[in-house]
Structures are given as C-alpha cells and as structure tokens.
C-alpha positions in Angstrom: -71.8 49.1 80.2 -72.0 52.9 80.5 -69.8 54.8 78.9 -70.6 57.9 81.1 -67.0 59.4 82.5 -66.3 58.5 86.1 -66.6 61.3 88.4 -63.4 63.1 89.5 -63.7 61.5 93.2 -63.3 58.0 91.9 -60.9 58.9 89.2 -58.1 58.7 92.1 -59.3 54.9 93.1 -58.5 53.8 89.3 -55.4 51.8 88.3 -52.4 53.6 87.2 -51.5 50.1 85.3 -53.3 49.6 82.1 -55.0 46.4 81.1 -52.7 44.4 79.2 -55.5 42.9 77.4 -59.2 43.3 77.8 -62.1 40.8 78.7 -65.1 40.6 76.3 -68.7 39.9 77.7 -70.8 37.5 76.4 -72.3 37.6 73.2 -76.0 36.6 74.4 -75.8 38.1 77.9 -75.0 41.3 79.9 -72.2 39.7 81.6 -68.5 38.6 81.5 -68.3 34.5 82.3 -66.1 34.3 85.2 -64.4 31.6 84.0 -62.8 34.4 81.7 -61.5 36.4 84.4 -60.3 33.7 86.9 -59.1 31.0 84.4 -56.2 32.5 82.9 -53.1 32.0 83.1 -52.6 35.0 85.3 -55.5 34.5 87.2 -56.8 37.3 85.6 -54.4 40.0 87.3 -53.9 41.5 83.5 -57.5 42.3 83.7 -56.7 45.3 86.9 -58.2 48.5 86.0 -60.8 47.0 83.3 -65.1 47.3 84.6 -67.0 44.9 84.3 -70.5 43.5 84.6 -70.8 39.9 85.9 -73.9 37.6 87.5 -73.9 34.5 89.6 -75.4 33.1 92.8 -73.3 34.1 96.5 -71.4 31.2 97.2 -70.7 32.4 100.8 -71.1 36.3 101.9 -69.6 37.7 105.5 -69.6 41.3 106.5 -66.3 42.8 107.5 -65.4 46.3 109.3 -68.2 46.3 111.4 -70.5 46.1 108.7 -69.2 48.9 106.4 -68.0 46.4 103.7 -68.9 42.4 103.1 -66.7 40.1 100.7 -68.9 37.6 98.4 -67.3 34.6 96.9 -69.6 35.0 93.4 -70.0 31.8 90.7 -71.6 31.7 87.8 -71.2 28.4 86.7 -68.9 28.4 83.9 -66.3 27.1 86.2 -65.5 25.5 89.9 -63.8 28.6 91.3 -65.1 31.4 92.6 -64.6 35.7 92.1 -63.9 37.4 95.3 -66.6 40.6 95.1 -65.9 43.4 97.9 -69.0 45.5 98.3 -68.9 48.9 100.2 -72.9 49.3 102.6 -73.0 52.8 100.0 -73.5 50.4 97.5 -76.3 48.3 98.6 -77.9 47.0 101.6 -75.2 44.3 102.8 -77.8 41.8 104.4 -79.5 41.0 101.4 -76.0 39.8 99.7 -74.3 38.3 102.3 -77.3 35.3 102.0 -76.0 31.7 100.7 -77.9 31.6 97.1 -78.5 35.2 96.2 -78.2 36.0 92.8 -76.6 39.3 92.0 -75.9 41.3 89.0 -73.1 43.7 89.3 -70.9 46.3 87.9 -67.6 47.2 88.9 -63.6 47.4 88.6 -61.3 44.4 88.7 -58.4 45.4 91.1 -55.3 43.2 92.5 -55.7 42.3 96.2 -53.1 42.8 98.7 -50.2 40.2 98.2 -51.4 37.8 101.0 -54.4 37.6 99.3 -55.1 33.8 97.8 -56.9 35.8 94.9 -55.2 37.4 92.0 -58.1 39.8 91.0 -61.1 40.4 92.8 -64.1 42.7 92.0 -64.9 46.3 93.8 -68.9 46.6 92.9 -69.7 50.1 91.5 -73.3 49.0 90.9 -75.7 46.8 91.9 -77.7 46.1 88.2 -80.1 43.2 89.7 -80.5 41.5 92.7 -82.7 38.2 93.7 -83.1 37.7 97.5 -83.1 34.4 99.2 -84.4 33.9 103.0 -82.0 32.2 104.8 -84.2 30.8 107.2 -85.6 28.9 103.9 -82.9 28.2 102.2 -82.6 24.8 102.3 -79.0 24.6 100.8 -76.5 26.1 103.1 -72.5 27.0 103.0 -71.7 24.3 104.5 -71.4 20.4 102.7 -74.5 18.3 102.3 -74.6 14.7 101.5 -75.6 13.6 97.5 -78.3 11.9 99.5 -79.7 14.9 100.5 -79.2 16.4 97.7 -81.6 14.5 96.2 -84.2 15.5 97.9 -83.3 19.2 95.8 -83.1 18.0 92.3 -83.9 21.3 91.3 -81.7 23.5 93.6 -78.6 21.3 93.5 -77.3 22.2 90.5 -75.9 25.5 92.7 -73.9 22.9 94.3 -69.9 22.6 93.8 -70.3 18.8 93.0 -72.9 18.6 91.0 -72.2 22.1 89.0 -69.0 20.3 88.3 -70.6 16.8 87.0 -72.4 18.9 85.1 -69.5 20.4 83.2 -68.2 16.7 82.7 -71.1 15.8 81.4 -71.5 18.2 78.9 -67.6 17.7 78.1 -68.2 14.1 77.4 -71.2 14.9 75.5 -69.4 17.1 73.3 -66.8 14.7 73.0 -69.2 12.2 71.9 -70.0 14.3 68.7 -66.4 15.0 68.0 -65.5 11.7 67.8 -68.0 10.0 65.8 -68.5 13.1 63.5 -64.4 13.2 63.2 -64.9 9.4 62.2 -67.6 9.9 59.2 -70.6 8.9 61.8 -74.1 10.2 61.0 -76.1 11.2 64.1 -79.8 9.9 64.0 -82.5 10.4 66.4 -84.4 7.1 67.0 -87.8 7.2 68.2 -88.2 7.2 72.5 -91.7 5.1 71.7 -91.7 1.9 69.9 -93.6 -1.2 70.1 -90.6 -4.0 70.2 -88.4 -5.1 72.8 -84.7 -4.8 72.3 -83.0 -6.9 74.8 -86.1 -9.2 75.4 -86.3 -8.5 78.6 -89.5 -7.1 79.2 -88.9 -4.4 81.5 -90.5 -1.6 79.6 -92.8 1.3 80.6 -96.1 1.5 78.5 -97.4 4.0 76.8 -101.2 4.1 76.4 -104.1 6.6 76.6 -107.0 4.0 77.6 -106.7 4.9 81.7 -106.9 8.5 80.9 -109.6 8.3 78.0 -111.4 5.5 80.5 -111.3 8.2 83.2 -112.7 10.9 81.1 -115.2 8.8 79.7 -116.2 7.6 83.6 -116.5 11.6 84.7 -118.6 12.4 80.9 -121.0 9.6 82.1 -121.5 10.6 85.3 -122.3 14.3 84.3 -124.3 13.0 81.2 -125.5 9.9 81.6 -126.0 7.5 79.0 -129.8 6.7 77.3 -131.6 4.2 78.5 -132.5 0.7 76.3 -136.2 2.7 76.6 -134.8 5.8 74.6 -133.0 3.7 71.9 -136.4 1.4 71.4 -138.5 5.4 71.1 -135.8 6.4 68.6 -135.6 3.4 66.5 -139.7 3.2 66.2 -139.5 7.5 65.5 -137.5 6.4 62.9 -140.2 3.5 61.7 -142.3 6.1 61.7 -140.8 8.6 59.7 -139.9 6.2 57.1 -143.0 4.8 56.7 -144.4 8.7 56.3 -142.1 9.2 53.6 -143.0 6.1 51.6 -146.4 7.1 51.8 -146.2 10.8 50.6 -144.1 9.0 47.5 -146.8 6.9 46.9 -149.6 9.0 47.1 -147.4 11.6 44.9 -147.0 14.3 47.2 -145.2 17.7 45.8 -141.6 17.7 45.8 -140.9 20.4 48.5 -143.7 18.3 51.2 -141.4 14.9 50.5 -137.9 16.6 50.5 -138.7 17.6 54.1 -140.3 14.4 55.1 -137.0 13.1 54.2 -134.6 15.6 56.4 -137.0 14.6 58.9 -136.3 11.0 58.7 -132.3 11.9 57.8 -132.2 13.8 61.6 -134.1 10.7 63.1 -131.5 8.4 62.2 -128.3 10.4 63.4 -130.0 10.9 66.6 -130.7 7.0 66.7 -127.3 6.5 65.9 -125.6 9.1 68.3 -127.7 7.3 70.9 -126.9 4.0 70.0 -123.4 5.0 70.1 -123.7 6.6 73.2 -125.7 3.3 74.7 -122.5 1.3 74.2 -120.3 3.5 76.2 -119.3 1.2 79.2 -117.3 2.7 82.4 -113.6 1.1 82.3 -111.0 0.1 80.3 -111.9 -1.1 76.8 -111.5 -5.1 76.8 -111.9 -8.0 74.5 -112.0 -11.4 75.1 -110.9 -10.4 79.0 -107.9 -8.7 77.7 -107.1 -5.3 77.3 -108.2 -3.8 73.5 -105.2 -2.1 72.7 -106.9 -1.4 68.7 -108.8 1.3 71.3 -105.5 2.6 72.6 -104.0 5.7 70.6 -101.6 3.7 68.4 -104.1 0.9 68.0 -101.4 -1.7 69.0 -99.4 -1.7 72.2 -96.5 0.6 72.7 -93.6 1.4 75.2 -90.6 3.5 75.7 -88.0 2.2 74.5 -84.7 0.6 76.1 -82.5 0.8 73.3 -82.4 2.8 70.3 -80.2 0.0 68.5 -82.8 -2.1 66.8 -84.1 1.4 64.8 -80.5 3.0 64.0 -79.8 -0.3 62.5 -82.2 0.7 59.5 -79.6 3.8 58.6 -76.8 1.9 59.0 -78.0 -0.7 56.8 -78.4 2.5 54.3 -75.8 5.3 55.1 -72.8 2.5 56.5 -71.8 5.0 59.6 -74.5 6.3 62.0 -75.2 6.6 65.7 -77.7 7.2 68.1 -77.6 9.1 71.5 -80.9 9.4 73.3 -82.7 9.1 76.6 -83.6 5.2 77.1 -85.8 3.5 79.8 -86.5 0.5 81.7 -88.5 -0.5 84.1 -86.7 -2.3 86.5 -87.6 -1.9 90.1 -84.0 -1.6 91.5 -82.6 0.6 94.0 -79.0 -0.1 93.7 -76.5 2.5 92.7 -76.0 1.5 89.6 -79.6 1.5 88.0 -81.7 4.2 87.1 -85.3 4.0 85.5 -83.8 6.9 82.4 -80.4 6.8 81.6 -78.5 7.7 78.1 -77.1 5.6 75.7 -74.8 6.1 72.9 -75.0 4.0 70.2 -73.0 3.8 66.9 -74.2 1.1 64.2 -71.2 0.2 61.8 -71.7 -1.5 58.1 -69.3 -4.0 56.7 -67.6 -4.5 60.2 -67.3 -7.8 62.3 -66.3 -8.5 66.2 -62.9 -6.9 65.8 -64.1 -3.5 64.0 -66.5 -3.1 67.3 -63.9 -3.4 70.0 -61.6 -1.4 67.9 -64.4 1.3 67.9 -65.4 0.9 71.5 -61.8 1.2 72.5 -60.9 4.4 70.5 -64.0 5.8 71.8 -63.3 4.8 75.1 -60.0 6.2 75.4 -60.8 9.6 73.3 -63.0 10.4 75.9 -60.8 9.8 78.7 -58.2 12.0 77.3 -60.9 14.5 76.4 -61.5 14.9 80.2 -57.9 16.1 80.9 -57.4 18.4 77.9 -60.7 20.4 78.6 -61.9 19.8 81.8 -59.2 19.5 84.2 -60.0 22.1 86.7 -63.5 19.9 87.4 -61.4 16.5 87.5 -59.2 18.3 90.2 -62.1 18.9 92.2 -63.4 15.2 92.3 -59.7 14.3 93.4 -59.8 16.7 95.9 -63.1 15.8 97.4 -64.2 12.2 96.0 -61.8 10.1 94.2 -58.0 10.5 94.6 -57.6 8.2 92.0 -59.6 9.7 89.4 -57.2 11.4 87.1 -54.7 8.9 87.6 -57.3 6.5 86.1 -58.2 8.5 83.6 -54.7 8.9 82.2 -54.3 4.9 82.6 -57.1 4.3 80.1 -56.2 7.0 77.8 -52.6 5.6 77.0 -53.4 1.9 78.1 -54.1 -1.1 75.2 -57.1 -2.6 76.5 -56.4 -6.2 77.1 -59.0 -8.8 74.7 -59.8 -12.4 76.3 -62.4 -14.7 75.5 -65.2 -15.7 77.6 -64.0 -18.8 78.4 -60.5 -17.7 79.2 -62.2 -14.9 81.5 -64.2 -18.0 83.2 -60.7 -19.7 83.8 -59.2 -17.0 85.0 -62.0 -16.4 87.7 -62.0 -20.2 88.4 -58.5 -20.1 89.2 -59.0 -16.8 91.3 -61.7 -18.0 93.2 -59.3 -21.0 94.7 -57.9 -18.0 96.6 -60.9 -15.2 96.9 -64.3 -15.7 98.0 -66.6 -14.5 95.4 -70.4 -14.1 95.7 -71.6 -15.3 92.7 -70.2 -18.4 91.5 -67.9 -18.9 88.5 -68.7 -21.5 85.8 -69.4 -21.5 82.4 -72.9 -20.1 81.1 -73.0 -17.5 83.9 -73.2 -13.7 83.0 -70.3 -12.0 84.5 -71.3 -10.1 88.1 -69.6 -7.0 89.0 -66.8 -8.1 90.6 -65.6 -10.5 88.7 -65.6 -7.7 85.8 -63.5 -5.3 88.5 -61.5 -8.4 89.4 -60.3 -8.8 86.2 -59.7 -5.0 85.5 -58.1 -3.8 89.2 -57.1 -7.0 90.1 -56.0 -9.4 87.4 -54.6 -7.2 84.4 -55.0 -3.9 86.1 -56.0 -1.8 83.0 -59.3 -2.0 80.8 -60.8 -5.7 79.8 -62.7 -6.4 76.1 -64.1 -9.7 76.9 -65.7 -11.1 73.7 -68.0 -14.6 72.5 -70.2 -15.1 75.1 -72.7 -17.8 75.7 -75.7 -17.0 73.3 -78.0 -18.3 76.1 -77.5 -15.4 78.3 -77.4 -12.6 74.8 -79.5 -10.9 73.1 -81.5 -12.8 69.9 -79.6 -10.1 67.5 -76.1 -11.1 68.1 -74.5 -12.9 65.6 -74.0 -17.3 66.5 -70.9 -18.1 66.0 -69.4 -21.6 63.9 -69.9 -23.0 67.0 -73.6 -22.7 67.9 -72.8 -22.2 71.5 -71.5 -19.1 72.0 -71.7 -15.2 70.0 -69.8 -12.3 68.7 -70.3 -10.3 71.5 -67.9 -8.0 73.7 -68.1 -6.0 76.6 -66.0 -3.3 77.5 -64.7 -3.6 81.3 -63.3 -0.7 82.9 -61.7 -0.1 86.4 -64.2 1.1 89.1 -67.5 0.5 87.3 -66.6 -2.8 85.2 -69.0 -3.4 82.3 -68.9 0.6 80.2 -69.9 -1.0 76.9 -71.6 -3.6 75.9 -71.4 -4.6 72.0 -71.6 -7.5 69.2 -71.9 -8.1 65.3 -75.5 -8.2 64.1 -76.8 -11.5 63.0 -77.3 -10.8 58.7 -78.6 -14.3 58.2 -82.5 -14.3 58.4 -83.1 -17.7 59.1 -80.7 -17.7 62.4 -82.1 -14.2 63.7 -85.6 -15.5 62.8 -84.8 -18.8 64.8 -83.0 -16.9 67.5 -86.4 -14.6 68.3 -88.4 -18.0 68.4 -86.0 -19.7 70.5 -86.2 -16.7 73.3 -90.0 -16.9 73.2 -90.8 -13.3 71.4 -93.6 -12.9 68.9 -92.4 -12.5 65.5 -94.9 -9.8 64.5 -93.3 -7.1 66.1 -89.9 -7.4 64.3 -91.0 -7.9 60.8 -89.7 -5.0 59.7 -86.7 -5.8 61.5 -86.5 -9.1 59.5 -86.5 -7.2 56.1 -83.4 -5.6 56.9 -82.0 -9.1 56.3 -84.5 -10.2 53.6 -83.5 -7.3 51.3 -79.6 -6.3 50.8 -78.8 -8.1 53.9 -74.8 -7.0 55.5 -72.4 -7.5 57.8 -72.8 -4.8 60.5 -71.6 -4.2 64.1 -72.2 -1.7 67.0 -72.2 -1.3 70.3 -74.3 0.7 73.4 -72.1 3.4 76.1 -74.0 4.1 79.3 -73.3 7.4 79.3 -73.9 7.9 82.8 -71.7 4.7 83.7 -69.1 6.8 81.9 -69.4 9.5 83.9 -69.6 7.8 86.8 -65.9 5.9 86.1 -64.6 9.1 85.2 -65.5 11.2 88.5 -65.3 8.7 90.8 -68.7 8.7 92.6 -70.7 6.1 94.3 -73.8 6.4 93.0 -75.8 6.7 89.1 -77.8 9.0 91.0 -75.9 11.8 91.4 -74.8 12.0 87.6 -77.5 12.9 85.6 -79.6 16.1 86.2 -83.0 14.5 86.7 -82.6 10.7 88.1 -85.3 8.9 87.8 -86.1 5.5 89.7 -88.4 3.4 91.5 -90.5 6.0 93.8 -89.2 9.1 92.6 -90.3 11.2 89.0 -90.3 14.8 90.6 -88.2 17.4 91.1 -88.9 17.4 95.1 -89.2 14.9 97.4 -92.7 14.7 99.1 -92.7 15.6 102.6 -89.2 15.7 102.7 -86.6 18.5 103.1 -89.7 21.0 104.6 -90.3 18.7 107.9 -89.5 20.7 111.4 -89.6 19.0 114.8 -92.0 22.0 116.7 -92.6 22.3 120.0 -96.2 24.2 121.0 -96.6 25.1 117.3 -93.4 26.9 116.9 -90.6 26.2 115.3 -87.7 25.6 117.1 -85.4 27.3 114.9 -87.2 30.3 115.9 -86.0 33.9 113.8 -83.1 33.8 111.7 -79.5 33.8 113.5 -76.8 35.7 112.6 -74.3 34.4 110.2 -72.1 33.3 112.9 -74.9 31.3 114.3 -75.4 29.8 110.5 -72.0 28.4 110.4 -72.5 26.2 113.8 -75.7 24.7 115.0 -78.5 26.1 113.4 -77.6 24.8 110.1 -77.1 21.4 111.6 -80.3 21.2 113.1 -81.6 21.3 109.4 -80.9 17.8 109.4 -83.5 17.4 111.6 -86.0 18.1 109.2 -85.2 14.7 107.4 -86.9 13.3 110.4 -90.0 10.9 109.3 -93.4 12.3 111.2 -93.4 8.6 113.0 -89.7 8.8 114.2 -90.4 12.5 116.0 -89.5 12.1 119.8 -91.6 13.3 122.3 -90.6 17.2 123.1 -90.7 16.3 126.9 -87.2 14.8 126.1 -85.8 17.7 124.7 -86.8 19.6 127.5 -85.7 17.8 130.0 -82.0 17.0 128.7 -82.2 20.7 128.3 -82.9 22.2 131.9 -80.9 20.3 134.4 -77.1 22.0 132.0 -78.8 24.8 131.3 -79.1 25.5 135.1 -75.7 24.2 135.8 -74.0 26.2 133.2 -75.4 29.4 133.1 -75.6 29.3 136.7 -71.7 28.6 137.3 -70.9 30.7 134.0 -68.3 28.2 133.1 -68.1 29.6 129.2 -64.9 28.6 127.8 -65.0 25.1 129.8 -68.5 24.6 128.4 -67.9 26.0 124.6 -64.6 23.2 124.1 -66.6 20.5 125.9 -69.9 21.4 123.7 -68.9 21.5 120.1 -66.9 18.0 119.9 -70.1 16.5 121.6 -72.3 18.3 119.6 -70.5 17.7 116.7 -70.3 13.8 117.4 -74.1 13.4 118.1 -75.3 15.5 115.4 -73.1 12.7 113.3 -74.6 9.6 114.9 -78.0 10.7 114.8 -78.3 11.9 111.5 -76.6 8.5 110.5 -79.0 6.3 111.9 -81.5 8.6 113.5 -81.5 7.4 117.2 -84.4 9.4 118.9 -83.0 10.0 122.1 -79.8 11.1 120.4 -82.3 13.7 118.6 -84.2 15.1 121.6 -79.9 15.5 122.9 -78.8 17.0 119.8 -81.3 19.6 120.3 -80.6 20.0 123.9 -77.1 20.7 123.4 -77.3 22.7 120.7 -79.7 25.4 122.5 -77.1 25.3 125.4 -74.1 25.3 122.9 -76.1 29.0 122.1 -76.7 29.9 125.3 -73.4 29.2 126.7 -71.6 30.5 123.5 -72.7 34.2 123.6 
C-alpha cells in the first residue's frame, strides 16, 4: 500500500470521523479479505475512512450517471456476501469492469453509503492495480441464475457461482471439524494407500490399475518403427557365436599369444551379447502379455493385479492394532455403473478405527461425531447455511439443530423390519420388506422422517448382506454391524465391530468366495496379538448433502467423477450454438440491459445436441409475419407486455424438454422482443 500523502484535492473527500478499528491485509496476499470487512458486527461501517486493497471477481456490474461511474458487486470467495464498489470513469475504462466474471485488484477508501442503501460500507476506488477482463459474448456464466445441472458442464468455472462457493466453504468447515473432533479425542491421522491389492467390500466393483495396456501400445509403436529380427537373423547370430567360439578354442589349442586370445574372447563376448538382444527382441509380440490365455500380471507394474481402493479401512486397521485410536480421511473409488443422484465413482470417506472397543463404543463415537459436525456448521458456517435455506432447503438449519441436540434412537435390524412391515400395511413401499433384505433408502427415510423424526442407529444386521470382516454374533445369523440413518439422505454412516477371531474370519472370507492370498496380511493381525476393535465409515459427500439439502451428490464435490465423465468441461457442450447461414444468431455482444434479458437466455440453446437442431427456415417463417405486423403497427407497449411472459414460458419449457418447434419459437420471440422493445 502506498505511503505517499494524499493530494490536496482528495483530502477534503476523506471521512472526518476517524476509524474506530483497523483491518489488516492477508498475511500472504496483497489484499484485505472481504469477509474481514463486511462480516463485522457493524457491517464494516467502523472501518470508514481507511484505504484498503481488495481483490475479487465481479458478480454484477452496471454503469450509472450516463456512464460517468459504475457500481460493482465484488466477491473474493471468503464469504457469501459481496462488497459494493464504486468506480469513476476517470479511474478506469468502465466497460471492462462491469462484465460479470471480471477479476479486479483495487485500492480505494471505505465509505459509509447513504442512509437508504442496503450496504453498511462501500469502497470508492482510487486505483486499479490489476485487471483480468472477460468477453461477455463468450463467458459461459451469466449473472442470471443457472441450474446446477448446467453448471456440471463447467466444473472449472462453477466455483465462481454463489451456490458452489457456499458448498466449498461448508465442505471446508466439515473437513476442519472432522480433524478437530478426532484430534480432540486422541486419534492419530493415518494416510492409507489409494492403490491396493485387496477388495474391502468384496463387491468386485473396483478400478484396475495396470500399465499392461500402455506398455502394449508403446511396444506396438516401437515394433512398427524397428521391426523385430526374423528367425533367420537369430540363426545367423547363433552361427556367428559358434564360429567365434571355435576360433577361441583353436587359438587356445595352438597356444597363441595372450593378446590374440584376449581379442578373440572379446569378439566372442560381443557376439553373445548381440545374440541375446536379438533373441529378446525376437520374442516380443504385439498385444498385451498373456499366460495360458489370461493376462500375465507378472509383467505388470506391481507384478500382480492392483486396484484403486474402495475403502481405507483394512489398511488403517493395521495401525489401530498398534496405536489404538486412528482415523483416515481420503478419496475412495468404485467402478459402479450408476447414474443416480447418490453415487459417484470417486468420493471421500472418513474412517476411524478404535482398539478395545465393541459395537456399543462404535455407535457412541459415530453419534458424537455426527452431532459435533452439525453443531460446528451452526457455530462457524451459519451465513452459508442461511444461503442454502434461502435458495434450496428451508429446513436445512432446523435439521442441523435437531440432530445436534437430539439423542439418536437405537433399534436392532429385526425391530426395524418389524416396524416397516407394520407400516407397509398402510403405505406402499417400492421395495418389499422382509427379514434379510438390505434396507432401501425409502425404508431408512421412513424410520428417520416419519416414525421417529430423529436420527436412528440400526444394528445387528443379517450376516448374509454384510462384509466378511464384521464380527459374527452368538446367534450365527447376524453380525455386529450398525448404520446411522439421518433424515433427507438415509444411511450416513456404516460401521461394525470387526471380527478378531482368526478361524471365524478365515471361514467368512472363504464363504464369500474370496481368495485367501490377498488377505494373508490382514489375517496376520488375528494371528499375532489380536484385539477387539471397531470402526465405521462416513461418506463425506453424503454428509454435505444432509447439511445443505441439495439433491444431487455431483454438486457437493469439487470435481465429480461418474460414468462417462472424468474431465473438467463436457465435450461438445457449452459451446454449441444455433447457426444460420454460417453466422452466430447471437451476433455482436449486446448491451448490459440486453444481457439481463433475452440474450443470456439464448445461451441455453447451446445445450441442444446437433441432431436436435431445427431447420432454420422454421425460425425465419415464425419470425417474419409477427415482425412485419408489430413493426408496422408500432404496438410497442402491448407487444412488450405480451411478449415478455410468453417468451419466458417458452424458454422454460423448451430448455426443459427440448421441443424443436418451441426452440424455433423461442428464437423468433427473442428477435421480436428485441425489435419491439427498442
């Protein structure tokens, strides 16, 4: 920040009321966080008169006073609220500043706005330090609200939206709360591997890690560039080795001098090395290495099959059996071809393991952890939660308060099934209720939202539907497993007491048709100093769904991965346009007023696949007659009143179901509305 004295003509504009407090710049950034200004109890009014530097992205911008100054709503991601900024035309080119998405680094004076203003403080810009401009015609995120589904096509830009930035802060708060809770209770954080050779769940839905395919592709290219030797080449090399060997033998029998024999031996060694290389290249064949008709994993990077982990539980158990209380928190993967709103291919899990703990201890820990997370959001992230209540789920905060202050109901699986069977006499479940089924989401939500109206822990599940590592109960029909069920999402946590008896867990592995060899290290934990221990796993994204009230899990993880999608921008989407005679229908960039209206709604047409694009003649026919009538009769007022609601309705319906005729009607009305409203 400049220390130079203010010019004389600016001194008079400074606030005469001294600032009651000061605000410091971020330690590692040349700016003051917007949160530290407007999140104060006085809304930042007490900072009036201070000169500060701020940076962020323009949410909205508009010129005022016949273009002599502009208002900007600036956000830097530190909080949901924006800082209002006023820029005079003498400071910078206003047209470059008002576009949504523009990045600015500004220096100016904080001032108290007029009494009637909503803001408690605003920034009068004195200097533009840095500027990252945006072309409004190409920027895909307008200031109008976009659907979360559309934003998934712009994963790299969607953090700039209010919703995704709020979710990011909530996710950060929950991650911080997770480490706080476990560290507070004496748990050690353990980093478990992402690459594994064993299947924790036994479901077989794992991503395989291999270099055999890439190695085969490299080999194929190399063999095309440098073809392998023929059989004749190998035979010739063998004959040469034989000849060189005989020559050495003859020299030795003739008692030739040492130098001559040494030279002959060197030639023989060179011939053998050449033969060895030729034989090695001769054996190379294009394609993936196989043995007995199967892929030869001995040639793979890890010399055996390897996978991306579906859980860090098995590995973190090794530390629990030595360090007592541990937890892991990291990404897990499942190759499940599911397109539901509750499944991802890559997701994060929180997995604690506790030595000397049974199923009751496990349930106690899980309940305390969930209640701690809910209270943490209420204490530290209330502004973002209020945003979610306003825009997505009006019950989100009430739900957090209920869970954080309510003791969880605990019932056995058998009791849960009995309750559901009784309920099925009065209501129809899509999934049949009977003992032995895995409870469906509708069953879980009935228990939490209808029957008990609180979180529920169901324990002692049938062993046939649970994993091999869960402790078998004395009835030999159930295992000491538990699920924490919450309103809105159903199952939030799954856990169990682990089977510590060697013979029992060995038998369970075989029962489930799993090979023993990949689990020998896991069995060693039972062979050598076995210990009673328990643990659970919390799906981190499900916790965020529960907290925010959002419906789709793809919206609560920064970079969603699911079948058919692993990139940051959807291929061939987002840049699709309707074309007419080789020209973009959107033409030149419109004014800011037009951007608030029909122009930006036209962006939704980019979502129309190529095969659904309509013949341009329909748009032209639908356009010509009404344009002629309205432009001739000059029915400006009546046309404006009529066209705005009609255009809005058609835009909604056509983008929802993509009716071709409505699409062309949309374009026609869009053009007509612009002409009439001029």
